[in-house]
C-alpha positions, 0 to 999 in steps of 0.5 A: 825291274826285279822283284826286290825293286817292287817290293821297295817301291810298294814299301814306299808307297805304303810309308807315305800313305800312312804318313799321309792318313796321319796328317790328315787326321791330325788337321782334321782333329785341328779344324775341330779343335778351333771350331770348338773354341768358338762354339760354346752355348747353354745347352748339351754338350757344349754347355757350361759343364764342357766349357773347361774341356771345349777349349784350354783357353777356357780350363778357368771355367772348370779350374779357376777358384774365383769363378762367376756367378755366386750366391752373395751371402755372408757378406762383411759390413765395411765402408764401401766407396761411394759409386763415381758414375759419369753417365750420359746420353748416346744413340745406341745399338742392340745385337743379337749375338747368339748368347744374349742381346748386347747393347754398345754404344755409338759414341762411349762416354760412360764411365766408372771411376774406382780410386785412380783407375777410370773404367769405360763402359764396354757394352752391356747385356743380359741373363735370363734366369739372372746368374748372381743370386743373393741369399739364395734367392733366384731373380728371373733377369740380370743386366751385365754392365762391362767397364774396361780400363785402357790398361785392361782391368774389368769391372762388371756393374750387375743390375738385378730384377724383380717381377713386377711392373713393365720395365720402360727402359728394357722396353726401348731395347726390347721393341728393337730386340733381334730375332735372328742371330747374329743381327743387330740393329739402331734403338730408336732413342738415346739411353744413359745407363742410368735409365737401367741404375736403381736411385739406391746404389749401394752395392755388394763387392767381391771378385770374380771372372767374367761368367762366359768362355774364357770365363777370365779371373781377374773381375771386380764385381759391383751387384747392386743391392736394390733391384729393379722391376720387370714383367713376365712378359718381358723375360718371356721374349727375351727367352723366346728370341734367344731359345734357350735360358743362358745362364751359367749356373752358381759356382763355389765362392771358395771362401771368397770374401764379400763386401757390403 
């Protein structure tokens, strides 16, 4: 084999090695990108201020115009429809999903009807401190009850909590709260959303988003004006179980109309 052939083989080998290196780097970048899509959190480089940079799917968290939570202020006094809630007791399970404590019903029969739209309760979960504010006031805990229609429309019903007496409805969940992430357990008795909602169901209403990635907009928010109570010990147990505060910071209302 002559020198020219050796040079040609060497050149081809170098090209092949370069192509392989670029491919490997591309694959590594792709894998990193995919893992980042699910690795969001509340602290550090995966915290709320970085959500929009972790994945294209999360871009609304930095570019959206109707993001949640908000400071509920300057509400317009209008004649909002009475909430048509159909709540029933059901067996449920509680999960520590690594981001919050979430409760889901085994035989979901709970609905919220708005006009002709029937929303079915999917799950409810908690944030400490609370995410939404009212006239700048912050709260130690907030419950989000997530309802969805068959065609995908979402309404979130929010319950805010003030410090006070131990909340007996919450205690049923707290007693079974899994301490390890990505574990779940059954509640010891059947529960109903009525156990968690205030007696006075006057509410604020506005358009917003999910408060966790992908921060989807077009979410109808209902925030009860009246608050329930929760003890400091209950809030402390929740936060200690998660190991961090799981509230997204207040977002700009961008001139949104808030009705009351």
